[in-house]
TORVEX-415393 format. One line per 2 residues: number of its first residue (from 1); for each residue x, y, z of N, C-alpha, C. Coordinates in steps of 0.05 Angstrom, whole numbers, plus 5000, padded with zeros to 4 digits. Layout:
<rs>
NUM = X:Y:Z:X:Y:Z:X:Y:Z ~ ...
</rs>
This chain:
<rs>
1 = 8096:7563:2395:8110:7572:2418:8131:7590:2416 ~ 8146:7588:2399:8170:7593:2396:8174:7628:2399
3 = 8146:7637:2386:8145:7669:2387:8135:7681:2405 ~ 8131:7660:2432:8121:7674:2465:8143:7685:2472
5 = 8146:7715:2482:8164:7723:2503:8167:7711:2527 ~ 8193:7708:2543:8192:7701:2570:8174:7712:2587
7 = 8165:7694:2603:8143:7707:2624:8156:7725:2637 ~ 8182:7721:2652:8194:7737:2662:8203:7770:2656
9 = 8207:7766:2627:8210:7787:2611:8178:7806:2608 ~ 8164:7792:2607:8138:7799:2601:8133:7814:2624
11 = 8132:7808:2650:8132:7823:2675:8148:7843:2685 ~ 8172:7837:2672:8198:7853:2675:8210:7851:2703
13 = 8214:7825:2711:8225:7816:2736:8248:7796:2734 ~ 8262:7793:2750:8285:7778:2748:8273:7745:2753
15 = 8286:7724:2746:8278:7702:2749:8282:7690:2779 ~ 8297:7708:2797:8295:7699:2828:8273:7716:2843
17 = 8258:7729:2825:8239:7751:2841:8223:7732:2857 ~ 8210:7747:2884:8197:7739:2898:8169:7736:2891
19 = 8153:7725:2905:8122:7725:2901:8107:7754:2903 ~ 8119:7772:2919:8111:7797:2929:8116:7814:2902
21 = 8145:7810:2893:8156:7824:2873:8137:7815:2841 ~ 8137:7794:2839:8115:7785:2821:8096:7798:2817
23 = 8076:7797:2848:8052:7809:2847:8049:7835:2838 ~ 8070:7852:2849:8075:7883:2846:8076:7887:2818
25 = 8090:7869:2798:8096:7874:2776:8075:7865:2760 ~ 8054:7847:2766:8030:7846:2754:8019:7869:2751
27 = 8007:7874:2783:7992:7897:2779:7997:7923:2768 ~ 8027:7925:2771:8030:7948:2752:8028:7952:2724
29 = 8033:7924:2710:8032:7924:2681:8001:7922:2673 ~ 7983:7907:2693:7956:7904:2685:7945:7933:2689
31 = 7952:7953:2703:7939:7977:2704:7947:7991:2679 ~ 7972:7987:2672:7985:8004:2643:7973:7995:2622
33 = 7965:7971:2619:7950:7958:2595:7926:7951:2593 ~ 7914:7957:2620:7884:7952:2615:7865:7964:2598
35 = 7846:7950:2583:7832:7960:2562:7820:7984:2573 ~ 7806:7986:2596:7791:8009:2609:7810:8037:2604
37 = 7837:8030:2609:7858:8057:2613:7868:8061:2583 ~ 7859:8046:2561:7874:8045:2537:7849:8033:2516
39 = 7824:8049:2513:7801:8047:2498:7814:8044:2467 ~ 7804:8020:2459:7813:8021:2423:7842:8015:2417
41 = 7855:8007:2435:7888:8002:2434:7893:7977:2431 ~ 7899:7965:2408:7897:7935:2406:7920:7923:2413
43 = 7944:7939:2414:7968:7932:2423:7971:7929:2454 ~ 7957:7947:2468:7956:7949:2494:7934:7927:2502
45 = 7917:7917:2491:7898:7897:2495:7918:7867:2491 ~ 7937:7869:2468:7951:7842:2466:7961:7841:2489
47 = 7986:7862:2497:7998:7863:2519:7988:7854:2550 ~ 7963:7862:2550:7947:7860:2576:7944:7827:2578
49 = 7930:7816:2558:7928:7788:2557:7958:7772:2556 ~ 7977:7783:2552:8006:7775:2555:8014:7775:2584
51 = 8007:7792:2595:8015:7797:2624:7992:7782:2640 ~ 7971:7776:2636:7954:7754:2653:7964:7727:2643
53 = 7971:7723:2621:7982:7694:2614:8006:7687:2634 ~ 8027:7709:2635:8046:7710:2649:8045:7701:2677
55 = 8030:7722:2692:8022:7721:2722:8005:7694:2725 ~ 7992:7683:2702:7972:7656:2711:7997:7634:2718
57 = 8021:7640:2706:8040:7614:2708:8056:7624:2732 ~ 8070:7645:2732:8095:7652:2751:8079:7652:2779
59 = 8051:7653:2786:8036:7658:2811:8032:7634:2814 ~ 8035:7617:2801:8029:7580:2812:8054:7571:2814
61 = 8059:7563:2842:8084:7550:2845:8090:7528:2826 ~ 8074:7509:2823:8075:7485:2804:8080:7484:2782
63 = 8062:7508:2769:8069:7520:2739:8096:7531:2741 ~ 8100:7552:2756:8129:7564:2750:8151:7545:2757
65 = 8153:7520:2769:8176:7502:2775:8171:7491:2749 ~ 8153:7482:2733:8152:7471:2709:8161:7490:2685
67 = 8155:7518:2684:8162:7536:2670:8193:7539:2669 ~ 8204:7537:2696:8228:7543:2697:8248:7521:2689
69 = 8236:7498:2689:8249:7474:2684:8248:7471:2652 ~ 8225:7472:2641:8217:7467:2615:8212:7487:2596
71 = 8211:7512:2605:8199:7536:2589:8164:7528:2583 ~ 8163:7545:2560:8130:7541:2553:8119:7517:2550
73 = 8137:7491:2539:8132:7468:2536:8122:7457:2564 ~ 8133:7469:2587:8123:7452:2610:8101:7463:2621
75 = 8085:7486:2612:8058:7493:2623:8039:7494:2600 ~ 8047:7490:2571:8027:7489:2552:8008:7466:2552
77 = 7984:7464:2548:7964:7441:2553:7971:7419:2534 ~ 7984:7427:2511:7983:7415:2488:8009:7390:2496
79 = 8018:7394:2515:8042:7379:2526:8038:7360:2551 ~ 8006:7357:2551:7999:7340:2571:8001:7350:2602
81 = 7994:7327:2620:7999:7339:2648:8023:7339:2666 ~ 8039:7337:2647:8070:7339:2657:8080:7319:2667
83 = 8099:7317:2680:8122:7291:2691:8111:7279:2718 ~ 8090:7288:2727:8080:7279:2754:8096:7285:2781
85 = 8091:7275:2797:8108:7284:2822:8138:7283:2822 ~ 8147:7263:2803:8174:7264:2811:8187:7274:2780
87 = 8170:7292:2757:8180:7298:2736:8187:7276:2718 ~ 8195:7285:2692:8202:7263:2680:8235:7253:2679
89 = 8254:7271:2695:8274:7256:2699:8275:7255:2734 ~ 8254:7250:2749:8252:7246:2771:8267:7218:2786
91 = 8276:7215:2807:8289:7190:2820:8272:7186:2847 ~ 8244:7177:2842:8224:7177:2859:8236:7162:2890
93 = 8257:7142:2887:8259:7133:2909:8274:7146:2934 ~ 8289:7168:2920:8300:7188:2939:8286:7218:2938
95 = 8262:7220:2932:8251:7242:2935:8238:7251:2904 ~ 8221:7272:2903:8204:7285:2884:8221:7289:2864
97 = 8241:7301:2869:8255:7312:2845:8281:7309:2841 ~ 8289:7273:2847:8315:7269:2852:8326:7262:2872
99 = 8323:7277:2894:8322:7276:2922:8354:7278:2930 ~ 8360:7276:2954:8388:7275:2963:8394:7261:2980
101 = 8415:7253:2987:8422:7235:3014:8448:7239:3024 ~ 8449:7248:3051:8477:7258:3065:8491:7280:3047
103 = 8474:7298:3037:8481:7325:3021:8488:7321:2991 ~ 8482:7295:2984:8490:7288:2953:8463:7287:2937
105 = 8462:7307:2920:8443:7309:2900:8443:7285:2879 ~ 8421:7260:2888:8429:7238:2866:8410:7253:2841
107 = 8393:7265:2841:8383:7280:2815:8398:7287:2793 ~ 8415:7299:2804:8443:7310:2787:8460:7290:2777
109 = 8465:7273:2799:8483:7249:2791:8473:7233:2770 ~ 8448:7221:2766:8437:7208:2746:8431:7222:2729
111 = 8425:7249:2728:8426:7263:2702:8454:7266:2687 ~ 8474:7264:2702:8499:7263:2689:8503:7244:2675
113 = 8499:7218:2689:8506:7190:2677:8480:7189:2650 ~ 8457:7186:2661:8436:7176:2643:8423:7201:2623
115 = 8428:7223:2633:8409:7243:2619:8380:7250:2631 ~ 8372:7274:2626:8346:7281:2638:8328:7262:2638
117 = 8324:7245:2615:8302:7227:2618:8301:7203:2636 ~ 8323:7198:2650:8324:7178:2671:8300:7175:2691
119 = 8287:7154:2694:8267:7152:2715:8272:7138:2732 ~ 8256:7137:2755:8253:7119:2779:8235:7095:2785
121 = 8227:7091:2760:8200:7067:2763:8211:7049:2786 ~ 8236:7034:2777:8244:7017:2795:8249:7019:2824
123 = 8248:7045:2834:8260:7049:2857:8232:7064:2872 ~ 8208:7059:2864:8187:7067:2873:8176:7098:2870
125 = 8176:7105:2846:8173:7131:2838:8142:7138:2838 ~ 8134:7156:2845:8104:7166:2846:8098:7175:2816
127 = 8079:7165:2802:8069:7178:2779:8037:7183:2776 ~ 8029:7205:2764:8004:7219:2769:7987:7197:2752
129 = 7966:7190:2759:7947:7172:2744:7934:7194:2720 ~ 7945:7187:2697:7934:7206:2674:7897:7208:2669
131 = 7884:7189:2682:7859:7187:2680:7843:7198:2703 ~ 7863:7209:2727:7847:7216:2755:7837:7242:2747
133 = 7813:7248:2765:7799:7280:2758:7822:7299:2767 ~ 7819:7317:2752:7841:7342:2756:7821:7369:2757
135 = 7830:7384:2774:7814:7411:2777:7822:7426:2755 ~ 7804:7443:2745:7805:7464:2724:7826:7486:2732
137 = 7836:7506:2713:7850:7525:2717:7840:7548:2725 ~ 7848:7563:2743:7837:7589:2759:7840:7609:2732
139 = 7820:7626:2735:7823:7656:2716:7823:7679:2727 ~ 7842:7694:2721:7848:7718:2728:7839:7744:2714
141 = 7823:7759:2716:7811:7783:2706:7818:7808:2723 ~ 7823:7827:2708:7825:7854:2719:7799:7874:2720
143 = 7792:7884:2738:7774:7907:2734:7776:7935:2753 ~ 7767:7946:2733:7779:7981:2744:7752:7994:2759
145 = 7748:8004:2783:7725:8016:2796:7733:8040:2796 ~ 7712:8064:2800:7718:8086:2809:7720:8085:2843
147 = 7725:8108:2852:7728:8105:2881:7702:8100:2900 ~ 7678:8114:2884:7657:8113:2895:7642:8085:2886
149 = 7647:8070:2865:7638:8047:2860:7655:8027:2883 ~ 7673:8026:2890:7688:8017:2909:7675:8020:2939
151 = 7677:8041:2945:7658:8052:2971:7632:8038:2973 ~ 7613:8043:2951:7588:8033:2959:7577:8010:2942
153 = 7596:7999:2935:7591:7970:2921:7572:7975:2896 ~ 7578:7956:2872:7566:7960:2852:7559:7928:2839
155 = 7551:7931:2814:7549:7902:2802:7557:7908:2771 ~ 7579:7891:2763:7592:7893:2735:7584:7868:2720
157 = 7587:7872:2697:7587:7852:2679:7614:7851:2662 ~ 7623:7827:2664:7654:7818:2652:7647:7800:2631
159 = 7667:7805:2608:7669:7783:2591:7690:7763:2596 ~ 7684:7736:2601:7707:7718:2605:7707:7694:2587
161 = 7732:7686:2576:7733:7667:2561:7747:7641:2575 ~ 7733:7622:2576:7737:7599:2593:7736:7574:2580
163 = 7750:7554:2589:7744:7523:2575:7722:7515:2595 ~ 7702:7503:2580:7675:7488:2594:7681:7458:2576
165 = 7666:7443:2595:7656:7416:2587:7641:7411:2557 ~ 7652:7394:2541:7643:7400:2517:7613:7383:2519
167 = 7592:7392:2508:7568:7387:2508:7563:7359:2491 ~ 7582:7354:2465:7573:7332:2450:7584:7307:2465
169 = 7608:7308:2473:7619:7285:2483:7619:7286:2515 ~ 7606:7308:2530:7607:7305:2562:7630:7301:2574
171 = 7658:7313:2557:7682:7310:2567:7698:7288:2563 ~ 7690:7265:2550:7703:7244:2541:7723:7244:2519
173 = 7715:7261:2503:7735:7264:2477:7724:7252:2458 ~ 7710:7230:2465:7703:7213:2440:7679:7222:2429
175 = 7675:7210:2404:7651:7220:2386:7628:7209:2400 ~ 7601:7219:2400:7581:7206:2405:7577:7180:2403
177 = 7571:7162:2421:7566:7132:2419:7588:7121:2422 ~ 7615:7130:2424:7636:7115:2426:7650:7122:2452
179 = 7668:7106:2458:7683:7114:2484:7714:7105:2482 ~ 7733:7122:2497:7761:7121:2493:7765:7093:2506
181 = 7788:7079:2493:7800:7058:2497:7823:7061:2511 ~ 7826:7033:2533:7850:7034:2546:7880:7032:2530
183 = 7893:7047:2531:7916:7042:2513:7931:7015:2521 ~ 7937:6991:2504:7948:6973:2505:7973:6973:2509
185 = 7992:6992:2502:8017:6998:2505:8025:6999:2533 ~ 8010:7018:2548:8017:7022:2575:7998:7013:2600
187 = 7972:6999:2587:7956:6993:2603:7938:7014:2622 ~ 7937:7033:2606:7925:7061:2619:7943:7075:2639
189 = 7964:7066:2645:7984:7084:2664:7989:7107:2652 ~ 7994:7109:2626:8008:7129:2611:8041:7131:2609
191 = 8049:7113:2624:8081:7108:2625:8088:7080:2617 ~ 8107:7076:2605:8124:7052:2596:8148:7053:2606
193 = 8157:7031:2617:8182:7021:2633:8202:7006:2620 ~ 8227:7013:2612:8243:6996:2597:8269:6996:2620
195 = 8280:6976:2613:8309:6968:2635:8331:6976:2616 ~ 8353:6987:2632:8371:6998:2627:8400:6994:2634
197 = 8421:6981:2619:8442:6971:2639:8459:6996:2647 ~ 8469:6998:2665:8486:7021:2676:8509:7008:2686
199 = 8527:7026:2697:8551:7025:2714:8541:7011:2740 ~ 8518:7018:2747:8502:7008:2775:8490:6981:2772
201 = 8487:6972:2747:8475:6945:2739:8452:6959:2719 ~ 8432:6935:2723:8402:6939:2712:8379:6958:2727
203 = 8380:6979:2707:8355:6997:2726:8332:7002:2707 ~ 8318:7016:2712:8292:7017:2702:8287:7051:2694
205 = 8279:7051:2679:8270:7077:2665:8245:7082:2654 ~ 8234:7105:2666:8200:7104:2659:8199:7126:2641
207 = 8181:7123:2625:8180:7148:2605:8146:7151:2595 ~ 8140:7174:2588:8111:7178:2580:8109:7158:2555
209 = 8084:7146:2554:8078:7128:2532:8074:7138:2501 ~ 8092:7135:2487:8088:7152:2462:8058:7140:2441
211 = 8047:7121:2449:8022:7111:2434:8006:7129:2443 ~ 7997:7135:2465:7973:7147:2480:7979:7174:2489
213 = 8008:7181:2482:8017:7212:2492:8016:7215:2522 ~ 8018:7196:2536:8017:7196:2564:7988:7201:2574
215 = 7968:7190:2564:7940:7192:2567:7926:7173:2581 ~ 7941:7152:2575:7930:7122:2584:7907:7114:2568
217 = 7898:7131:2547:7871:7125:2533:7878:7134:2504 ~ 7863:7118:2484:7868:7122:2462:7842:7126:2451
219 = 7836:7152:2438:7809:7161:2424:7812:7154:2393 ~ 7798:7136:2387:7795:7131:2353:7781:7140:2340
221 = 7758:7153:2350:7736:7169:2337:7738:7192:2355 ~ 7754:7215:2352:7750:7241:2362:7724:7258:2360
223 = 7714:7272:2376:7694:7286:2381:7696:7308:2359 ~ 7679:7308:2345:7686:7334:2321:7686:7365:2336
225 = 7671:7369:2355:7669:7391:2370:7694:7403:2386 ~ 7700:7384:2399:7725:7389:2415:7748:7374:2410
227 = 7749:7359:2386:7772:7350:2377:7784:7331:2392 ~ 7771:7319:2413:7785:7299:2428:7792:7311:2456
229 = 7793:7336:2455:7805:7343:2486:7787:7342:2506 ~ 7759:7345:2504:7741:7341:2525:7730:7368:2529
231 = 7739:7388:2519:7736:7417:2535:7733:7432:2507 ~ 7712:7456:2510:7716:7480:2488:7719:7505:2503
233 = 7731:7519:2479:7727:7547:2492:7702:7566:2488 ~ 7692:7581:2508:7669:7598:2506:7677:7620:2527
235 = 7661:7642:2504:7664:7665:2517:7635:7672:2536 ~ 7632:7682:2556:7612:7686:2574:7610:7712:2584
237 = 7586:7722:2590:7582:7749:2604:7574:7738:2634 ~ 7588:7751:2650:7583:7741:2679:7577:7769:2698
239 = 7561:7767:2714:7553:7793:2731:7573:7783:2755 ~ 7585:7804:2766:7605:7804:2791:7592:7821:2809
241 = 7585:7815:2832:7574:7833:2852:7596:7848:2869 ~ 7603:7875:2870:7623:7881:2887:7615:7890:2908
243 = 7623:7881:2936:7617:7889:2960:7623:7912:2967 ~ 7609:7931:2983:7612:7958:2992:7641:7960:3005
245 = 7655:7974:3002:7681:7977:3014:7701:7963:3011 ~ 7699:7950:2983:7723:7938:2976:7748:7957:2969
247 = 7777:7947:2968:7795:7967:2966:7818:7957:2947 ~ 7831:7977:2935:7845:7967:2912:7867:7946:2913
249 = 7873:7934:2893:7895:7912:2899:7881:7885:2917 ~ 7851:7889:2915:7840:7864:2930:7828:7843:2909
251 = 7819:7823:2913:7807:7801:2903:7787:7792:2908 ~ 7768:7787:2891:7740:7776:2892:7744:7751:2879
253 = 7736:7724:2896:7735:7700:2885:7707:7689:2879 ~ 7706:7680:2848:7677:7666:2843:7685:7640:2844
255 = 7672:7620:2858:7682:7594:2864:7670:7575:2838 ~ 7684:7555:2829:7677:7542:2807:7669:7565:2781
257 = 7675:7581:2775:7671:7601:2749:7693:7600:2734 ~ 7715:7583:2736:7743:7585:2718:7742:7559:2701
259 = 7761:7550:2689:7763:7532:2670:7751:7501:2681 ~ 7736:7489:2664:7723:7459:2672:7745:7443:2676
261 = 7741:7424:2689:7766:7406:2706:7764:7384:2683 ~ 7786:7364:2687:7788:7343:2668:7778:7317:2686
263 = 7768:7299:2664:7761:7274:2674:7744:7270:2699 ~ 7724:7299:2703:7699:7296:2720:7716:7311:2746
265 = 7735:7327:2741:7746:7341:2765:7730:7366:2764 ~ 7733:7382:2787:7720:7402:2796:7729:7429:2777
267 = 7713:7446:2774:7722:7474:2756:7740:7492:2771 ~ 7756:7507:2758:7774:7525:2772:7753:7548:2782
269 = 7770:7571:2795:7754:7594:2806:7760:7620:2783 ~ 7746:7632:2781:7747:7665:2771:7756:7681:2799
271 = 7780:7693:2791:7794:7713:2805:7789:7740:2797 ~ 7779:7760:2807:7771:7790:2796:7792:7800:2816
273 = 7815:7812:2800:7834:7834:2813:7826:7860:2812 ~ 7816:7872:2834:7807:7898:2833:7827:7924:2834
275 = 7822:7943:2814:7840:7965:2814:7818:7990:2821 ~ 7824:8006:2840:7804:8032:2846:7821:8054:2838
277 = 7802:8070:2821:7824:8096:2810:7821:8117:2832 ~ 7844:8132:2835:7844:8150:2855:7821:8172:2854
279 = 7812:8182:2874:7790:8201:2874:7803:8234:2879 ~ 7791:8253:2862:7806:8282:2866:7795:8292:2891
281 = 7777:8282:2910:7763:8297:2933:7774:8285:2958 ~ 7777:8253:2954:7776:8239:2977:7804:8222:2982
283 = 7813:8220:3000:7836:8200:3005:7831:8176:3022 ~ 7839:8148:3018:7829:8131:3032:7853:8121:3051
285 = 7849:8114:3075:7866:8096:3091:7861:8071:3104 ~ 7856:8051:3095:7838:8028:3110:7810:8033:3101
287 = 7794:8039:3124:7766:8047:3122:7764:8077:3127 ~ 7783:8090:3137:7776:8120:3140:7781:8131:3114
289 = 7767:8158:3117:7773:8179:3090:7782:8203:3103 ~ 7794:8217:3085:7809:8239:3091:7804:8263:3070
291 = 7791:8284:3079:7788:8306:3061:7798:8331:3066 ~ 7805:8345:3048:7820:8371:3055:7801:8394:3052
293 = 7789:8410:3074:7773:8430:3060:7783:8464:3072 ~ 7787:8476:3053:7793:8505:3053:7773:8526:3072
295 = 7788:8541:3086:7770:8560:3100:7783:8588:3096 ~ 7768:8606:3101:7782:8633:3101:7792:8637:3128
297 = 7807:8664:3127:7822:8675:3151:7801:8683:3168 ~ 7778:8695:3158:7760:8706:3180:7741:8685:3189
299 = 7736:8660:3173:7722:8639:3184:7740:8626:3206 ~ 7769:8624:3202:7783:8605:3221:7782:8627:3247
301 = 7783:8648:3245:7793:8671:3267:7761:8673:3281 ~ 7742:8676:3273:7713:8677:3284:7694:8651:3289
303 = 7705:8633:3268:7686:8609:3273:7665:8613:3254 ~ 7658:8591:3241:7635:8587:3218:7626:8563:3216
305 = 7605:8560:3201:7594:8535:3193:7602:8532:3167 ~ 7611:8510:3157:7621:8507:3134:7609:8480:3117
307 = 7613:8474:3090:7602:8453:3080:7621:8431:3075 ~ 7615:8409:3082:7636:8387:3085:7629:8365:3064
309 = 7645:8357:3046:7638:8328:3026:7643:8306:3041 ~ 7626:8289:3037:7625:8263:3050:7620:8240:3028
311 = 7626:8215:3032:7621:8195:3015:7589:8188:3011 ~ 7570:8201:3030:7543:8203:3028:7533:8226:3020
313 = 7550:8243:3018:7536:8270:3010:7548:8295:3021 ~ 7534:8321:3027:7545:8341:3039:7533:8343:3067
315 = 7545:8353:3084:7542:8351:3112:7554:8386:3120 ~ 7538:8399:3145:7544:8422:3159:7560:8413:3182
317 = 7587:8433:3180:7606:8423:3209:7613:8453:3216 ~ 7609:8457:3244:7620:8482:3257:7644:8483:3257
319 = 7663:8503:3242:7693:8501:3255:7690:8519:3280 ~ 7703:8521:3302:7708:8537:3325:7723:8552:3316
321 = 7718:8578:3333:7733:8604:3327:7764:8600:3339 ~ 7783:8606:3324:7808:8605:3333:7821:8578:3317
323 = 7809:8567:3300:7821:8545:3289:7846:8552:3270 ~ 7862:8533:3275:7891:8539:3261:7892:8518:3234
325 = 7905:8526:3220:7911:8511:3186:7927:8486:3194 ~ 7910:8464:3188:7922:8436:3186:7902:8423:3216
327 = 7887:8436:3221:7867:8427:3251:7853:8399:3240 ~ 7851:8374:3250:7834:8355:3236:7817:8351:3260
329 = 7788:8345:3245:7768:8341:3257:7753:8316:3250 ~ 7743:8305:3265:7737:8275:3261:7706:8272:3260
331 = 7694:8260:3239:7663:8255:3236:7661:8227:3240 ~ 7652:8215:3265:7653:8191:3270:7625:8174:3255
333 = 7637:8151:3243:7617:8138:3227:7613:8146:3202 ~ 7626:8168:3188:7625:8173:3156:7648:8164:3140
335 = 7659:8136:3150:7680:8131:3135:7668:8108:3113 ~ 7685:8090:3109:7674:8072:3090:7664:8043:3102
337 = 7642:8033:3098:7635:8006:3105:7655:7984:3102 ~ 7651:7968:3126:7671:7948:3127:7662:7924:3105
339 = 7679:7915:3093:7671:7892:3075:7658:7865:3088 ~ 7630:7862:3080:7618:7838:3095:7614:7843:3122
341 = 7613:7861:3135:7611:7864:3160:7596:7893:3172 ~ 7591:7893:3198:7577:7916:3206:7597:7937:3216
343 = 7588:7960:3208:7603:7986:3218:7616:7995:3198 ~ 7626:8019:3199:7642:8039:3186:7665:8052:3194
345 = 7686:8063:3179:7708:8076:3189:7697:8103:3191 ~ 7713:8120:3202:7710:8150:3209:7718:8168:3184
347 = 7709:8192:3180:7719:8210:3164:7732:8235:3179 ~ 7756:8245:3167:7772:8262:3179:7776:8292:3161
349 = 7774:8306:3175:7767:8337:3155:7792:8355:3166 ~ 7811:8356:3147:7833:8372:3152:7834:8397:3137
351 = 7829:8419:3161:7826:8443:3154:7850:8456:3144 ~ 7843:8473:3119:7865:8494:3110:7863:8520:3107
353 = 7874:8530:3125:7867:8566:3124:7877:8576:3095 ~ 7868:8592:3086:7872:8601:3060:7880:8633:3061
355 = 7900:8642:3057:7909:8673:3059:7899:8684:3029 ~ 7881:8709:3034:7869:8720:3013:7896:8735:2994
357 = 7887:8737:2970:7907:8757:2951:7896:8776:2939 ~ 7914:8794:2926:7905:8819:2921:7879:8837:2939
359 = 7896:8845:2958:7876:8865:2978:7877:8890:2967 ~ 7857:8907:2972:7849:8935:2966:7870:8950:2985
361 = 7870:8981:2985:7886:8993:3001:7871:8992:3029 ~ 7844:8996:3024:7826:8997:3048:7829:8977:3062
363 = 7827:8947:3051:7828:8924:3059:7861:8923:3074 ~ 7878:8928:3064:7906:8926:3077:7908:8948:3101
365 = 7895:8971:3098:7899:8991:3121:7882:8978:3145 ~ 7857:8966:3138:7845:8955:3162:7859:8930:3172
367 = 7870:8909:3157:7882:8892:3169:7909:8895:3185 ~ 7923:8917:3171:7952:8927:3193:7934:8938:3216
369 = 7916:8950:3213:7900:8961:3241:7899:8940:3264 ~ 7881:8919:3252:7871:8889:3266:7900:8878:3278
371 = 7925:8873:3255:7942:8862:3270:7957:8873:3289 ~ 7961:8908:3286:7976:8919:3306:7964:8919:3330
373 = 7936:8918:3333:7926:8916:3352:7922:8890:3374 ~ 7937:8869:3360:7939:8841:3380:7965:8844:3391
375 = 7967:8829:3413:7988:8820:3427:7999:8792:3420 ~ 8021:8785:3432:8032:8761:3430:8009:8736:3446
377 = 8000:8748:3468:7977:8725:3479:7956:8714:3459 ~ 7952:8732:3443:7934:8719:3419:7942:8703:3402
379 = 7968:8691:3405:7979:8674:3388:7999:8653:3399 ~ 7986:8633:3402:8001:8608:3415:8028:8606:3404
381 = 8029:8596:3379:8056:8590:3369:8073:8616:3361 ~ 8064:8633:3360:8081:8659:3359:8093:8668:3388
383 = 8076:8665:3405:8088:8671:3437:8109:8646:3442 ~ 8100:8628:3437:8119:8605:3444:8143:8607:3422
385 = 8144:8615:3402:8171:8625:3388:8185:8646:3399 ~ 8173:8669:3404:8186:8688:3415:8202:8681:3439
387 = 8191:8666:3453:8199:8655:3477:8227:8641:3474 ~ 8225:8619:3454:8251:8609:3448:8272:8623:3436
389 = 8266:8649:3418:8282:8663:3411:8294:8678:3432 ~ 8283:8687:3451:8293:8698:3476:8311:8682:3488
391 = 8305:8655:3496:8322:8639:3511:8353:8632:3495 ~ 8344:8630:3468:8370:8626:3448:8389:8649:3447
393 = 8382:8669:3451:8396:8697:3443:8386:8711:3466 ~ 8399:8712:3489:8389:8732:3513:8405:8756:3514
395 = 8392:8776:3518:8409:8803:3519:8405:8819:3492 ~ 8395:8800:3473:8387:8814:3440:8362:8824:3442
</rs>
């Protein structure tokens, strides 16, 4: 673990970063190093895995707290389940992490006198049962979709590496035909209690049992397939159904598709984080779609039928005469379907009047003749502008 980079450094955030900042940093890095964005780039693939590992810890309040206190050792599975409700240095009678009374932090006081290993078993500390069922970890994967895939929905196949219950020992960790034995040192509690003489008198200190490693059980004949862990790594292909209308930065949760639980606990979830590529034609705002359509000066002046793209194909729309550049028209019900619901958003067509270039002499003469024959009454904006000019500069 010494070669692992600091998780905050991996995401590029400060240690006091908020949940929102951590999430934003994760999505930024996930997009940057995603295999779909960097095909064949092994370095990007490694960084993508590193980013996911960092977010897996820093997005979980309990894991983040353990990481902040113990570093990688606090979240690595090889270090066991952790210190329980009060931590290895918790003084349970005064609260889960040492607690305080009257503004005095007893956790800090006892740590000063007795070191971080001081426990509060003699004062009613709550310790996690090492053999209690534990839920498996969630797995987070990123998925990149095109705009149209997100709008219409699709089915994608993804590769997932997860921990599943060992088929040989069925999760016990013991070789087939044998069973784990209760640790005689801690009687299955995972902790041993020792008395310690202090300035306050005799006190009790609770530490993880060294004989069983805090597990409460001893496996004399470990399973050859899982080496006593009760779980094995497995790569699987899973089909993920993407509902129509899903948006960028949204999550799809597949219940029970994460890592297998321990001691008969339920499996975690598979969380698919969606990234949607920008589209060159359409822009999305919630469930509405915006598209910009260029029209000619003549079409805007005289009115015309124009072809408008929608997410379902092309439609004809009649632009009324005298249409100004920037005018927005609404196509009701032509927007994005509501996720897992009925109805759709709307599409908005923003008209852009394009000025022609490279006119011939005949075209210039005709256009000048046309323009000279018009009065201010033909132009609402020009008429209003000229009036404001006269009011601002009277007599000129």
